[in-house]
C-alpha positions, 0 to 999 in steps of 0.5 A: 092609353097613358094619361098625365095623372097630374092633369086629372088631379088638376081638373078634379081639384079645379072642378066647379058647379059651372064646368064639366071635365073629361078625359078624351079617350082618343087624344088622352087629353084632359078637356074642361068645358064651361056650361057656357061653352057647352051652351054656345056649342049646342046652340051654334051661337055667333062667334064672329065677335068673340075672342080667339080663345073663346071660339077655340073653347066652343069648337072643343065643347062642339067636338065633344058634343059630337063625339061624346063616346070619345070622352069619359066624364072625370070624377067631380070635386064632390066625389072626393069628399073632402069633409071626410079627409078633413076628419081623417086628417084630424084623426092623425094630429097627435097633439090632443089639444090641437085635434080637439080644436080642429074637430070643433071647427068642422061643425056647422055653417062655414066648416071649411073656412073655420078649419083653414083658419084653425090650420093657419093658427096651429101651423098646420097648413103645409101638413094639410095640403100635403096630406090633401094632395096625397089623398087626392092623388090616391083617389085619382089613381083608384078612378084611373084603375077602375076605368082601366086608365094607364097614367104616368 
């Protein structure tokens, strides 16, 4: 099986508490289902007044529910542990004053928002997203190898 790794990366990055993402091992397609779509599929909700795209999404969710052995659950965003990635990024910042300010920004409530605000002030936003993207790709590649999934 050769899966497009960017599709898995996007699914992990887009992950939320209100959806689940899977790899269909038969079609090699990444699928994301919202909790609402899964509930509608489980309960055979009447979709006669629903938009076509929603009907298709519920039909896909129904296929998943009926064929769960053909699907592999993708890692969740929380498995990526972005906080640890932030700490590693800060350790790489070579200007001591900048790394100290960034370190202070990630403590307490609202750490992610403060971190991004400080990144903007220091002009490190592009460096952060490049680093984060690289680490997310490494994380997904490792997951693929662990699950014996060939990717391109």
